[in-house]
N, C-alpha and C positions, 0 to 999 in steps of 0.2 A: 509414839510417831502411827504403829500398827491400827490406833485407835483413830487415830487422825486422818489414816487415809481411807478409814473404814468410813467413819464421817462422813470425807468429801467424796465419796464413790455414792453414797446413800442421797447426798445433795444435789447428786449429778443425776443420782436414777430418778429422782422425784422431779428436778424441773423439766430430764425429758418425756416423763409418764406428765406432768400440766400439761407441757407444750403439745404432747401428741391430743390430751384430752379437749383443750381449747380448740385444736385444728378439729377433732372432730365434732365438738359444739358447734364450731360456725359452718359448720358444712352441714350437722343437722336443722340446722335455722335457714341454711340458703333453699335447703331441700323444701322445707317447708311455707317459705313465702312464695316458691316457685310454683308447689301446688296450690297455693290458695290464690295467685295470680292465673293460675290454669284452670282451676276451675271455676271461677267467675266469671270465666268466657263460655257461653255455650259451647255445645259438643262441634251443631253444624250452625252456622250465626243465617240473619237475614239477609236478602239479597239486598246491597249497597252500590250507588256508583261507583266506579272505579278511582274516579277523582277523589273519593275520601281516604287515599293514600297522603297523597299529596300533602294531609295534617300531620302525618307520621311521620314526614321529612320534609317539611318547610321549608330547615336551614341546612338543606342537603343536598347540592346544587348536583353531585355525581347520579342522586337515585332521582331528582325530578325530572332529568332530563330522560331518566330510563321509562317512569311512568308517564311522562311525553309520548313515547316512542308506543309503549302500551295501548296508551288510548287511545290510539289512531288504529285497533286493532278490536279490541274489545272495550263496552260501554260499560259491565258492572262484573260483580264481584262477590263470592259467600264466603267468609271465614269461616276459618276450623276450629277446633280449640286446639292449643300447641302442645300435648301432651306424647309425643312421639309415637302416634297413632294416625296421624293428621294425614301424611298417605292416605292408608287403607279406607282413612272416614272419609277422605274427600273423593277417593276413584268412587267408591262404593256408590255413594249417595249422588254423584254426578251421573255416572252409567245408568243407572236405573232410572233417574231424571230421562236420562236422552232414550231410554227403552221406550217408555210410556208416549215416545213420538211416532214408534216403529213398529207396529206389529210384526214384520217378519223379522227384522233384527231381534224383536225380545224372544221369537219361537226358537232361533237359537243359539243362541244365549240359554234358553233354558232348558236344552237339551243336553250341554255342558253343564249349568249347575245341577240338574236332576244325576245325571251321573258320577261327578264329583267324588261322592261320599265313597261308592264302591273301589274307588282309583285309590281314595284316600287310606281306604279298610287293605287293600292291594298289595297297600306298600310298608303296612305294621303299625299302622296307627290304631289304638284301641276303638273298638266298634262304638263302645260305649260312652268315650269323650267325644267321639264325633258328632255323635246323633244326637245330643242335643242342642249343640252349634248349627250343625245341620239343617235341622227342623225350623227353626227361629231363623234363620236366614231364609229357606224357600219359605216359608209363611210370607214375610215381606217381599219375596220376590213373584209367589203366585200371585197377592194382591196389587202387584204393580199392572201381570199380565193379565187380570181380570179387566183391566181397565184402557190396555197400550193400546192406542190408536182409537181411543172414545173421543167423542163431544166437545168443546171445547169450557165446559160447564163441570163433565165427569171429569177431565184432566185436572182444572183447579182445585177442584176436590180429594183428589186421591194425593196431589202434592203433600195440599197441606196434612196429610195423612202419614207423607215419606217422612216431612221437615219434622212429625211429632214421635213420628216412632224412633225418629234418626237422635231427637234429644233426648230419649228413655235411655240410660246406661245401660241398663238391660236389654233394648233391643241394639241398640247400637255396638255395642263392645262385645255379643255376641256376633254380629257381622264382619267386626274385626278380626277378631279371632277365627271365624271361620276363612275371611280371607287368605289370610296367613300362614293358615291350612294350606291351602290351593295352593297358595307359592311356596313352600315347603315343598312339597308335593311335585309343582314340574320343576322346580328344587333338582330334586332326587330322581327323578324320573329322567331327568337329562342331563346327570352330571359330569359325566366327562367335559360337556358345550361350558357348564356354569362354571368347573372347577378354575376354569381361566381366568376369573373375574374374583378368584377370593386370594386377598394378600396372605402372604405367612402359610403357615405348614399345617395349616386345619386342612380338613377334609369336607365334602360338600353336605354330611349330614354334621356333621360338629359344628360348622355354620349355621346352620338351619335351625338345631336345637340351641342355638345361644345368642343370632341377631334375627332372627326369624318370626320364628315360633312364638317368644315371650308377647306380650302388652308391653305397652310404652318404648319399645326401641324403635331407632329412626330407619327409616328407608332412605336407601340409596340407589342408583341404578341398575343394583342386579335384582331389588327388589320388582323394580318397577319393568322390566324387561319382563320375568318369570312372569309376573304376574297377568301383567297384558299378552303372552304367550297361554296360556292356559284359557284365557277365557277369548282370546282373538280378538281382542278390544284394543282399539288404536287410543293412543295416546299421547298431547301433545303438553311437554313440560315447557313451559316459560319459565328460564334463569336469571332471575335479577338483583344480581349481586354489583362488585366493587370494579368486575373487569371494564378492561380497556371499551372506550366508545359509546356513544347513545344510545345502541340498539341493545333489546332485550334479547338474547339467543335462545334459541326451538330446537327441541330436541325431541323427534317423534318415535315412537315404540309403538309393536315391533315393525322395523324395517317393511315399509312397502303397504302398513295397513292404515286406512285412510284416519287419519285421529276422529273419535266421536269425542271425547276427558280432553277439555283445555284445563289444565292444570298452574299454577302461581308459584314458583317456589323462590324461597327468600332464603338465605342461611338455616336452615335445620327445621320449615316451616314449609305446608303448600297449603295452598288454597285453592277453589274453584275460580274459575275465568269464563265469562260468557263476551261471544260476541253482540 
């Protein structure tokens, strides 16, 4: 009987192990498929008419009504890769693109960007880590500044360069990393305020280490509030989901600041909108 019990226990253990291994294998395959799909999409896409969304939802009356509402206010969109970095990539691209047309606004932003490294180092971020990301970020920022407010031909040329840089992984990801660090710095500097947005027992610092600083972590309201406050840059996010009604709800960040960047949010993803 003891041998039978032992044999039965071993079989049960093997079944559990096999089940766990099978689940892990399925999850691994799913992650690989998602990664392959994601990498087939440009980091930042070309400008396309907003009506292109209708093809994605041509059999979904809820979304078609909301697309109709969107097209009354916006004409075009630019897609970003759905890799968890889409908010930071979409925001940075759209904001730098906007600053090309306004030298005065660029100069204000440049001062904030230039001083950001010292703030991060003072908060305890290792200087040698911050330095590389900062230098790449500022290289792109300075190229925008050299042409901000320029002639139409000059702006067309720098827009092409900006698009090219954002589609090179080394540049694009370094910009995303640095904006994640700026966001983390803002959260930690104003930790008493932002603690109210964090669910559960985590501190602001723990939240930053787990949800803000790592690449591929998706962004929520708290990320948008912190980054827009850190850069004093207005962002309007249009939330297109299955909520009631035919209108797409808009939220502006931070309160009282004119939106310069317009983003479209669909569950788990951000793209850029153009009026």
